[in-house]
C-alpha positions in Angstrom: 2.5 4.5 28.4 0.5 1.2 28.6 1.7 -2.3 27.7 0.0 -2.9 24.3 1.7 -6.0 22.8 2.8 -9.5 23.7 5.2 -11.1 21.2 5.8 -14.9 21.2 9.0 -16.2 19.6 9.5 -20.0 19.4 13.1 -20.8 20.2 15.2 -22.8 17.6 11.8 -23.6 16.0 12.6 -26.2 13.3 15.1 -28.0 15.5 12.8 -28.0 18.5 9.9 -29.4 16.4 12.2 -32.3 15.4 13.2 -32.9 19.0 9.6 -32.9 20.0 8.6 -35.3 17.2 11.6 -37.5 17.7 12.3 -38.0 21.4 15.7 -39.7 20.7 17.0 -36.3 19.5 16.2 -34.5 22.8 19.2 -33.2 24.6 21.4 -33.8 21.5 22.9 -31.3 19.1 20.7 -31.1 16.1 21.0 -29.2 12.8 18.2 -29.0 10.3 19.3 -28.8 6.6 17.4 -28.4 3.3 19.4 -31.3 1.7 21.8 -33.8 3.0 25.1 -32.4 1.7 28.2 -31.0 3.4 28.2 -28.0 1.0 24.8 -26.8 2.0 24.0 -24.7 5.1 22.1 -25.3 8.3 18.7 -23.6 8.4 18.2 -24.2 12.1 20.3 -25.4 15.1 19.2 -26.7 18.4 20.3 -25.0 21.6 22.7 -27.9 22.2 24.2 -27.4 18.7 24.5 -23.6 19.3 26.7 -24.3 22.3 29.3 -25.5 19.8 29.0 -22.3 17.7 26.7 -23.9 15.1 23.9 -21.5 13.9 21.7 -20.8 11.0 23.9 -20.3 7.9 26.8 -22.6 9.1 28.0 -24.9 6.4 27.1 -28.5 7.2 30.7 -29.7 6.6 32.0 -27.1 9.1 29.2 -28.0 11.5 30.3 -31.6 11.5 33.8 -30.6 12.3 32.6 -28.3 15.1 30.6 -31.1 16.7 31.3 -34.8 15.9 28.1 -35.8 17.7 25.9 -33.5 15.6 22.6 -35.1 14.3 21.8 -33.9 10.8 18.0 -33.9 10.0 16.5 -33.1 6.7 13.8 -30.4 6.9 10.2 -31.4 6.9 8.2 -28.2 6.0 4.8 -29.8 6.3 5.6 -30.9 9.8 6.6 -27.4 10.8 3.4 -25.9 9.4 1.3 -28.5 11.3 3.0 -27.7 14.6 2.6 -24.0 13.8 -1.1 -24.3 13.6 -1.2 -26.5 16.8 0.8 -23.8 18.6 -1.6 -21.1 17.4 -4.5 -23.0 18.9 -2.7 -23.4 22.2 -1.9 -19.7 22.3 -5.5 -18.7 21.4 -6.8 -20.6 24.4 -5.2 -17.8 26.4 -5.4 -14.7 24.2 -6.4 -13.9 20.6 -3.5 -13.6 18.1 -3.6 -10.3 16.2 -0.9 -11.1 13.6 1.1 -14.0 12.3 4.6 -12.6 11.8 6.3 -15.8 10.6 6.2 -19.5 11.1 7.8 -19.1 14.6 6.5 -15.7 15.7 3.1 -14.3 16.6 2.0 -10.9 17.9 -0.9 -10.5 20.4 -2.6 -7.2 21.2 -3.3 -6.5 24.8 -6.7 -5.0 25.7 -8.2 -3.5 28.9 -7.0 -5.2 32.1 -4.5 -7.3 30.0 -2.3 -4.2 29.8 -1.4 -4.3 33.4 2.0 -5.9 34.2 0.5 -8.5 36.5 -2.2 -9.6 34.2 0.0 -9.7 31.1 2.6 -11.8 33.0 -0.1 -14.2 34.0 -1.3 -14.6 30.4 2.3 -15.2 29.3 2.7 -18.0 31.8 -0.6 -19.5 30.8 0.6 -19.6 27.1 3.8 -21.5 28.1 1.7 -23.9 30.1 -0.8 -24.4 27.3 1.9 -25.1 24.8 3.5 -27.7 27.1 0.2 -29.4 27.8 -1.4 -29.3 24.3 1.6 -29.4 21.9 4.8 -30.5 23.7 7.1 -29.7 26.5 10.1 -29.4 24.2 8.6 -26.4 22.2 9.7 -23.5 24.4 9.2 -19.9 23.6 10.4 -16.5 24.6 7.7 -13.9 25.3 8.2 -10.1 25.2 5.7 -7.6 26.6 6.0 -3.9 25.7 4.2 -0.7 24.6 4.6 -1.6 20.9 5.3 -4.6 18.7 8.9 -3.5 18.0 9.8 -3.4 21.6 7.9 -6.6 22.4 9.8 -8.5 19.7 13.1 -6.9 20.9 12.3 -8.1 24.5 12.4 -11.7 23.2 16.1 -11.1 22.3 17.0 -10.0 25.8 16.3 -13.4 27.4 16.5 -16.3 25.0 15.2 -19.9 25.4 12.0 -19.8 27.4 12.4 -16.2 28.4 9.8 -13.8 29.7 10.7 -10.1 29.6 8.5 -7.0 30.2 9.7 -3.6 28.9 7.9 -0.6 30.5 8.4 3.1 29.9 10.5 3.4 33.0 12.9 0.7 31.6 13.7 2.6 28.5 16.2 3.0 26.9 18.8 1.5 29.3 17.2 -2.0 29.1 18.2 -2.2 25.4 21.9 -1.3 25.9 23.1 -4.9 26.3 21.8 -5.8 22.8 23.7 -5.7 19.5 22.5 -3.5 16.6 21.6 -6.7 14.6 19.3 -7.8 17.5 16.9 -5.0 16.6 14.2 -5.8 14.0 14.9 -3.6 10.9 18.7 -3.6 11.3 20.2 -6.0 8.8 23.8 -6.2 7.5 23.4 -3.2 5.1 21.8 -1.0 7.7 24.4 -2.0 10.3 27.1 -0.8 7.9 25.3 2.5 7.3 25.0 3.0 11.0 28.7 2.3 11.4 29.5 4.9 8.7 27.5 7.4 10.7 29.4 6.7 13.9 26.6 4.6 15.5 28.1 1.3 16.6 26.2 0.4 19.7 22.5 0.3 20.7 23.1 3.0 23.3 24.4 5.4 20.6 21.4 4.5 18.4 19.0 5.4 21.3 20.8 8.6 21.9 20.7 9.7 18.2 18.3 12.4 17.3 15.3 11.9 15.0 16.9 14.0 12.3 20.1 11.8 12.5 18.1 8.6 12.0 16.1 10.1 9.2 19.4 10.9 7.4 20.8 7.4 8.1 17.7 5.6 6.7 17.3 8.2 4.0 13.5 8.2 4.5 10.7 8.5 6.9 11.5 5.0 8.0 14.2 6.6 10.2 11.6 8.6 12.0 9.5 5.5 12.5 12.5 3.7 14.0 13.2 6.6 16.3 9.6 6.6 17.6 9.5 2.8 17.9 12.5 2.8 20.2 10.6 5.1 22.5 7.5 2.8 22.7 5.2 4.8 20.4 2.8 3.0 18.2 4.1 3.3 14.6 1.7 2.9 11.7 2.9 2.0 8.2 1.0 2.3 5.0 -0.3 -1.0 3.5 2.1 -2.6 1.1 1.4 -4.5 -2.1 3.3 -7.5 -3.3 5.9 -6.4 -5.8 7.9 -9.7 -6.3 7.4 -13.4 -6.0 10.5 -15.5 -5.4 11.2 -19.2 -5.2 14.6 -20.7 -4.5 15.9 -24.2 -3.9 19.2 -25.8 -2.8 19.9 -28.6 -5.2 20.4 -32.2 -3.9 23.6 -34.0 -5.1 21.7 -35.7 -7.9 20.5 -32.4 -9.4 23.8 -30.5 -9.3 24.2 -30.5 -13.1 22.9 -28.5 -16.0 19.8 -30.7 -16.6 18.9 -30.8 -12.9 19.3 -27.1 -12.3 17.1 -26.3 -15.3 14.4 -28.8 -14.3 14.3 -27.3 -10.8 14.0 -23.8 -12.2 11.2 -24.9 -14.4 9.5 -26.5 -11.4 9.9 -23.4 -9.3 8.6 -21.2 -12.2 5.5 -23.3 -12.7 4.8 -23.2 -9.0 5.3 -19.4 -8.9 3.1 -18.8 -12.0 0.3 -20.8 -10.4 0.6 -18.9 -7.1 0.7 -15.6 -9.1 -2.6 -16.4 -10.9 -4.2 -17.4 -7.6 -3.3 -14.0 -6.1 -4.6 -12.2 -9.2 -1.2 -10.8 -10.5 0.7 -10.7 -13.7 4.4 -10.0 -14.3 6.6 -8.4 -16.9 10.1 -9.3 -15.6 11.9 -12.4 -14.6 15.3 -12.8 -12.9 17.2 -16.1 -12.7 20.1 -16.7 -10.3 22.5 -19.6 -10.0 24.8 -20.1 -7.0 27.7 -22.5 -7.9 29.6 -24.9 -5.6 32.6 -22.5 -5.5 30.2 -19.9 -3.9 30.1 -17.6 -7.0 26.9 -16.4 -8.6 25.5 -15.8 -12.0 22.2 -13.9 -12.6 20.3 -12.5 -15.5 17.1 -10.5 -15.9 14.7 -10.3 -18.8 11.7 -8.1 -19.4 8.6 -8.8 -21.6 4.9 -7.8 -22.0 2.8 -8.4 -18.9 1.5 -12.0 -18.6 0.3 -14.6 -16.2 0.7 -17.4 -18.7 3.0 -20.3 -17.7 3.7 -21.2 -21.3 4.9 -17.7 -22.0 7.0 -17.6 -18.9 8.6 -20.9 -19.6 9.6 -19.6 -23.1 11.3 -16.6 -21.3 13.1 -19.0 -19.0 14.5 -20.9 -21.9 15.8 -17.6 -23.4 17.5 -16.8 -20.1 18.9 -20.3 -19.7 20.7 -20.2 -23.1 22.9 -17.5 -21.7 24.0 -19.2 -18.5 27.9 -19.7 -18.3 27.9 -23.5 -17.7 30.9 -23.4 -15.4 33.0 -26.3 -14.4 31.9 -25.9 -10.8 28.3 -27.2 -10.9 25.2 -25.4 -9.7 24.4 -25.6 -6.0 21.3 -23.4 -5.6 18.9 -21.8 -8.1 16.3 -19.1 -7.7 13.7 -17.4 -9.9 12.0 -14.1 -9.2 8.9 -12.7 -10.9 9.1 -8.9 -10.6 7.0 -5.8 -11.1 3.8 -7.6 -10.2 0.6 -5.8 -11.0 -3.0 -6.8 -10.5 -4.1 -8.6 -13.6 -7.1 -6.2 -14.1 -4.7 -3.3 -14.5 -2.6 -5.0 -17.2 -2.8 -4.8 -21.0 -2.2 -8.4 -22.0 -1.1 -9.3 -25.5 -3.9 -9.8 -28.0 -1.9 -12.7 -29.4 -1.7 -14.6 -26.1 -4.0 -17.6 -25.7 -3.9 -17.0 -21.9 -6.8 -18.6 -20.1 -7.7 -22.1 -21.1 -4.4 -24.1 -20.9 -3.2 -22.6 -17.6 -6.6 -22.9 -15.9 -7.0 -26.5 -17.0 -3.6 -27.3 -15.3 -4.5 -25.3 -12.2 -7.9 -27.2 -12.0 -6.3 -30.6 -12.4 -3.6 -30.0 -9.8 -6.1 -28.5 -7.4 -8.4 -31.5 -7.9 -5.9 -34.3 -7.8 -2.8 -32.9 -6.0 0.4 -30.9 -6.7 2.4 -31.6 -9.8 0.0 -34.2 -11.2 0.1 -32.2 -14.4 3.2 -30.1 -15.4 5.3 -29.0 -18.3 8.0 -31.6 -19.3 10.9 -29.3 -18.5 10.3 -29.9 -14.8 10.2 -33.7 -15.0 13.6 -34.5 -13.4 12.8 -32.2 -10.4 9.1 -33.0 -10.1 9.5 -34.4 -6.6 11.9 -31.7 -5.4 10.7 -28.8 -3.3 7.2 -30.3 -3.0 6.5 -27.7 -0.3 8.7 -24.7 0.5 10.2 -24.2 3.9 7.8 -21.7 5.5 9.5 -18.7 7.1 7.4 -15.6 6.5 4.6 -17.2 4.5 2.6 -19.8 6.5 -0.1 -21.7 4.6 -3.6 -21.3 6.2 -4.9 -24.8 6.3 -8.6 -24.0 6.4 -8.4 -21.0 4.0 -6.2 -22.9 1.6 -8.6 -25.8 1.5 -11.6 -23.5 1.0 -9.9 -21.5 -1.7 -8.8 -24.6 -3.5 -12.4 -26.0 -3.4 -13.8 -22.7 -4.6 -11.3 -22.5 -7.5 -11.9 -26.1 -8.5 -15.7 -25.5 -8.5 -15.3 -22.2 -10.5 -13.0 -23.7 -13.1 -15.0 -26.9 -13.3 -18.1 -24.9 -14.3 -16.2 -22.9 -16.9 -14.4 -25.8 -18.5 -17.0 -28.6 -18.2 -20.4 -26.9 -18.3 
C-alpha cells in the first residue's frame, strides 16, 4: 500500500501568526479572542498558553485566572488570510497542493517517486525549511504522511508542534492506539457518545470493530467509509452541494443590548444575502439564534417563498425579531442561518417580488467602492463590526475573489448603466 498523501497542519495557527507578526509575543502565553471581553472564549492559544491548560473554547476570564501573564490579542482575520496565502506559496515551492482543507490545513497528493518513504520525508523537511525562510520561523507545522488523507491528517495528531510522522501499512493499526477517539477526523462529541453507547471507548476498540458494527453505529454508509479509511484505503465521497449559509458574531460590550444585537443580525444577514447571490442560490428558510450572557439560548425559524432578495429577507428578520424574549441577561452572541439553499435557476420566485434591480445596485456599489459602503439602515450601529469573518474552513481566494469582483462589477455596470 503506497504513501499517497501528505497533510500539513499549522500548529496553534492564529496565535503563531500573532507571535510571528509581533516579536514581543514570542515565548509568551498568548490567547486570541474575537472581542476583548472576559465573558467571550479563546479561539486560539499559543503553545505557551496551552501549558497552563488554556485551549480553544476556554473563557477569557478563566484563562486570565489560569495564567496571570497571559497576553490577550484580538483576532485579525485579514492577517491570518494573508499568512495563509504566503504559506501556500512556500509549500508549493516544494510540492503542489491538491486541497485546501481549512485556513491552517492543506493536503498534498504524492505522485510517482514521491510515494517512497525517503523521498516524502525529504519533501516534508523542505516544506518546513521553505516556511521558515520565506514566511517565518515561528510558523511551525506538523506533517503527516500516509496511504490516504484521513490517516495523514491523523498522523499530525500523533506528534504535535513541528512533528513529522509517517504511517505505513506495517504500522497499522497499533500506531493509532495512543490517540483519543476525538483525535480522529469525523469523531465529534455526538459521535463519541454514540461510540460509547456501543461499547467503543478507545481507538483500539474502534480499530477492532467490524465493518458491520461501524455501519450500525454511524447508521449509514459513512460507517463503512470510516472502517476503510482506518485501514489506509482511498475513500471517495459523492460531491456535496451547499445546503446552508451561516454567519455568527460575538458581540462586543457596546453591542450587548437589543439594538446592538439586531443591528449585528441585520449586518450578518445583508452579508449572507450578498454571498448567496454571488454563489447563485436562493433560500426559503431563516433561523435566528441568540446566546445570552447567562449561557442560555433562544432560537426561532421561519419559512417563506424562495428568494434571494435582501429586502424580503430583512422583512422576515423583523418578523422573527419581534418574538425574541428580551431577557434581563443581555445578548452575548448572535447568528443567522439561511437554509434549504437551492440554485436560483431551479426556484419559482414570487411574481410580486421586484428582485433584481435594488439588490444588484447595492452589490455593484459595494463591489466598486468597498464593503458596507451601501447598506440597509438596520445595520447602521454594527456597520463596522465583523468586517471580515474569521476564516476557518472558508478561505478567501485573493486572485479569484478580485477577478470575480471585477467581472461582477463590469457585468452589473453594463446592465445598470448602458
